[in-house]
N, C-alpha and C positions, 0 to 999 in steps of 0.2 A: 615598471614600465612607466612612464608619461604620455599624457596623452599625441597623438601624434603618431607616435612611435610604433616603429615596425621589427619585429624579430622572425628569424625560419623556424619552421617547424618541421623536423623529417623526417619524422615514424610517417607513419602508413595509418594509426586511427589515436585518436586523441577521444581521455573524458574532459568534459568544460563542464564545472563548478561554479553559480552562482552561489557565494556566502554574501550572509550579513550578521551581526552580533544580535539577538533576540532582547527582550527584556521590555518593563514594563510600557504602551504607549507606541512600541513597532509594529507596523504593519506588515502585510505578509508579503510576500513576493514569487512568481513565476517567471520563469526561462523560457525560453522561446527561441526558435531558430529559422529564419526566412532564407531558403536559395532561391540565388539570383543568379538568372544569363540580363547582364546589359544594362541591370542594376533595376529590375523587375522580377517576382515571379511571373513563370508562364504560366501554370493557375493554382488554386487554390491549397493544392497537393503538396505545395512547395514551404506550407507552413507547418512550422512540428511543434505542437505545444502542448498543457494537461490536454487539450480534449480530441487533438489530432496527433497521438502521440507516436509515430513513426511513419519516415518518408516512405511513397511505394517503393524506390529503391533498397530499403533502408540501413540506406552511407550515412542514414542522420534520425538518431529517436533519441526520447525524453525519457531519463529513466527512470525520478521516480526524487522525495524529496526524505531529507534528512530532520529532523527535528534537533533541542540541543540549545545550548549555551553559542555556536555560530551553528548556522540554519545552511541548510545548501540542499540545491535543487540542480539535479544534474543531468546536463545531456551529454549525448559523443555524439564520436562523427569516427566514421572511419572512411577515411578519405581515396582508401583506393578505389571505394564506390563507388564516390559518386559520380555522376552523369556528365560527359567531356560539354554539356550545354551550361554545365550550371560552372561560371566563375568567380563566385563567390559568395557566403556562407554567414548573415549574420546573424552575431547573438546580444537578446533584446532580452529585457526583465520588461515585468508590468508589476506595477504596487496594487497590494489588495483591497482596501480598506483605508488608507490613506496615498501620500505622496515620499517621495524618494529623498523629501528633505528631514525626515524624520523617521530615516535608516542610520543605523553604525556600522562601522566596517562595509560597507560594501565593497565587492572586489570577484572580480572574473580571474579565473584562471584554469590554465592548462593544463593537464597531467599526465604523462605517460600510460597506460592503463598498463605496458607490461610491468617494468619498474619500478611504478610510482614516482617519477621523479617531474617534479612540476622544470616546464617549460615556458610558461609566461605566465608572469601576475601585472594587474592590473588593478589599482586601488580609485575607485572613483570620490570623489570629494566637490564639496559648492555645491551639490540641489541644496532647491528649493522647494516649489510646486509643481516638480515635475510628478507625474505619476505615468513614466513607460519612458524607458533607454534603451539606446543601442553604445552599448557598452563593448566592443568591438566585434570583430572581422576576421574570419578565416579566408585568403583570396589564394587567386593561382599565378605565378610570377618566377616567368622562365622553365616552367615543367615539373615548378615546386607549390609548396605552400607555405607562405606565411600569416603572419597575427598582426593585426595593427590596433592598437588601442584607441579607442573613438569617443568614447565618451558625451554622448549630445541626446542633448532630452527633452520629450514630447508634450505636451499640457493636456492631450488628448485621448489619452491610456495607450492600452494595446490596440483600440481600434484603430484608434488616429491611427498610430503607427503602424500597422499591421495594414490600412490604407493608402495609404503612403508609395506599399512596397506592390500594389498594384492585389491585393488580396477584395477580395469578396464579403463582408463583413455583415453578418446579421444583427442588428442594434437592436434587437426586439428581448426583453430582459427573460430572464430565464422564468418560468412557473416557479413563484415562493413555496418552500411547502405545507403543502395543507397542514390546516389544524391537527392537534392528533387524534386517528379514530377510535372512532366511540367501541373501541371490540376487548373482549374480558381479554383480558392482560392473566400473564400463568399464575395457578392461583399462588400465596401468597406462605412460606414456609413457615412449617410455627413458631418458629424466629425471626429477625431479619439476619442477611446472610451474615452481618459479623460477628451473631451472636449466636451460629447454630453448636451444638450439645455433639461432643465426639458420637461416633457412628457406634455401634459395636463391634468388635475387635473380625475380622474374615474369618468363615471355618477353619481356616488356613493360614500358619501363619503368615506375614510379606518380609523377605528376606532385607532389613535397614534402611530405610529411605529408600525404596523402591514404590514407584510411581505406580500408580493401578492401572490396570488395561479393562476396556469395553468386551465384555463377553458374549460375544453375538457373531453367528454367522456371516461370512462377505461375502456380498453379491462375486457371480465368476469374474474371478481375476484373467485379462488378455492378458497378462505379461507374466503366467503359467502360475500353476495354481498354488498355493498353504502347504505351510505340511499336515500331516494330521494331528488334530486337537485343535484347530484354528490360526490366527493368526502369527506368522513370523516373529519373532521377537525382529525390535529394531536395531538397526547399526550404527544408527546416522546419520546413515550416507541415504539421497536418496533410489529410487529406481531406475533403471535405466529408460526411459522412455524416448530413445529413440525413433523408435517403432510409432510410437502414436502421433497422431494430427494435430500439427501445432496449434494450440487454440484462435481462434475468430478473432481477425485484430474489428477494434470499433470499423464499423462503417466508414468510409470518406461520403464526407457531402456532398451530395450533385449540384445543389442551391449555395447559396453567404452561408459560410463559417461562423457556428455556432462558439460566440466568446465564455460563454453560461457557467458557471459550478453553484454547487448546493452543496449547504453545510446546516445539519443534525447538530443542534444546540437543547439542554434542556432547555430552552421556551421553545423552542420547535423543532419535534424530534422524531417526527412522523411525515415519511412521503408513499407514498404509493407508486411502485412501481408501475402500472400496468395502464396508469393516467399518465405517468413520463410516456406512454410509449413505446418503451423498456417491452416486448414481447415476444423475443425470440434472442436467440444468439447463447455465446459467452461471457456471460457475467464477469470480470476480476474483482476480486475484495481485496486488498493489495494492506499491507498491516506495514509501519516501519516503528522506530522508537527510538526511543533515550534517555535518561536519567545516568542515576549512578553506577558504574564500572568495576569500585571497588566490589577487592574479593569479599564474602561472606563473609559473617561473624562463623557462623556455620560448617560444617563444607556437604552440602545435599547433595555434592554432584564428585568430579574427578577436578574440571576442568574450573580455575579461579579466573582466567582473563579476563574475560565479555560476560554482558550479560546479556544470558540468553533466555530469548521468548519465544513459546512455543505457538502460531495459530492453528487454533481447531475450532473445530463443529460440531457440533450436538446435529443429528437430519434425524426427521421422521415420512415418511412417506404416505400418502394415504389408504395405501393397500396395509398399513401398520408396522410394516417396516422400522428400524431401525436405529443407529447403532453409533458410533464417534471417528470422525477422520481429526489424526495430530502425526507431531511425525512417534510418539510412542503409539497411535494406535493399527497404523495403517493410512495410504495416501489416499486410497479413494480407485473411483474411473469415472471418469465426462463419457462414454457417451452410452455407458446400461447404470442401470443402479451401481452407485447415489445418485449417479447424477455429478460430483463432487471429485473434483480432482486438487489437491495440494501439489503446490511443486517442487517444493524443497525443504531440506530442513537449513535456515540459518542461523547459526550456530553463536555470532556476534553483534547484530544488526546492524552492520558496514557492510553491508549490500545495497546500493543503493536503492537495487531494485526490491528492498524486502524481501518480507515472505509474501506470497501467494494461493489464495482461493480461486478456483473456478467452477462457477457454476450452470450446467446450461440448460439456458433458459428456454430452449425446446420445448422441456419438458416441464414444467412451470405446473402443467395441469398434474402431476404427478406424485410436487410436495406439498406437505400439511405445515411444514416449520421447520427450521434449521438458526442455531443461536449459536451466535459467531462469536469466540472468545481468543482471549491471548492468555495463557497456561506460563508460567515466572518458572522456567525451569535452572536457573540457577547463573552467580554473577553477585546474586543481592541477596536480601534475604526475604526482602518483599517487596513491595511494590509503589512504597515512599518515594518518593523522588522520580518515578516512573514517567512520561509521558508517550501516548500509546497514538498510532491517529492512523485510524482504519478509513481508506478514500473505495469507492465501488465505481467501479468504470461500467453501466451497465450501452449493452449498445444501441441508438440513437434517442440515447438522453445523454443530457450534463453530469460528472461528475458530484459525485455526493461522497461530500465529509463530516468525518466526526472526532472528535479527540477527545478521548479522559486521563484525568489527571487530578490526583487531588489524593491520597491515598493519606489515612490517617493509622492504620494497623496494622496486622501481620499473614493481609489481604496476600494469597500469593495468584489470585485466579480475577481476572479484569473482564468482564462481562461485553460487549459493545455492541452489538446489534440483536435484536430478534426481527427477523423474515417471518408473514405468514402470510399461507395462501385462506384467504378471508371472503367466502361468500365467493369464490375465482378471483378473486382480486389480488396480488403481489401487494403485501407490505410492508417499507423495514423503518423502524421502531427503534431507534438510537437506548440505550441500554443506562451505563455508565456508572453499574454497579460493580463492586470490589464485595469478593468471597472473601474468608476465612477457611484452611487448613482443620482438619481436626484437631485437635490436641495431639502431640506427641508424635502427627506425623506428617507433616510436614511438608509432604508431593502428591498427600493424598485429597488435595483440593479440588478435581474434578468429580467426585464424586458427591464434595455439595455444591457444586452449581446442579447439576443432575438433581439432586433433592431439591433444590430453589426455584428450579423449573419443572420441578415434577416428570420428568423422560421415562424414566422406569427401563435405565439400563445394568445390567449387571456385570461388578465388576469382580474382578479378581486379580494375582501379580504382573506385573512388568519387568523382564529384564532390564528396562531403564535404555539409553542411547549410549 
């Protein structure tokens, strides 16, 4: 499409992709949508972005970001659910840490979520010092919807763009990550994670390439009791949570909209959720990844089509109970111990929403520690060339991002974050640690993570996915 042109949008729902080429010196960007009535938002709820990811009507959602050679930030619009007063949906982008003159290959496109067919695409060119852009807009016309390519830049960033459309913006800066807390980290293993010696063979021989499964007594399961003998073997499909209450969405702000984000890095690795005011509600932890999707040289599983990472965690409560959550270990429970729920098993990384852990912070006092990590199941041999981004969405606090990459050996476990209850204060500590599997057991790396952080789980055989 050329600037100013328009095309009809005949389907009832569309996926909206903001994309650009990653590379040195290229900043990040964030997609957003403003729902307008006669050129202005009706209130601050009509602004959908990373801090406010769902419109109250459910018509427009911010689905999340996918890293890779082409970075995508994704919105979705269910046009049939858009309220009658709304006549326009503005599709905008804001630069994080630079200007749009530094971007390469910036575009917005609309995709039919059913067929995957491209409905419209606008490639934005000619940007210089702008820090925000209106790339396009969906608008009503004669009972239907059309998309127009806009390409209008703003020098005042997302705050300036949002203010022009009637959003009340809180321009106070976010509280920066605190200096690392002076708490005792987990005792170091006998050797660094990259130097583990192989553990003695388990009492019973495991099937070839079968990953281990922690043996612990699970909490009561509201979706049906497991068979006698422990956790049921995982089939690769998520349990049916249709009767489970929908996880709480981040609270809708009553005053000005907060545009802040927080990044945990090697230099600033720690932040207190308690001091940020995240003391209740459901905190979502999202995992997205990208990297080499070529088939593995050694077949560790049956599927070879995509890079399959599992979002996992070890948990320990103050009463001493502990366990593991992951696609091979069980999906947990949100409203009874362990108060953590894994939503699904994304087998390819192609789902914009990625994999998510929900943690019920209404029970913060019952948590002792939670270790969040990514486990490589199949699709490639190790984490070399793979980048993962974990984003925490606490209620009442800006999102907290951390990215981990740079593996140089045969590690198949990537430790992302350690969350600890330290004298009543809930603290997130970025880890960025890669852990190698034991010799000749490529899928037994979780056991090495257990050893590195001295979690003390008991391990046995698993049927795999």
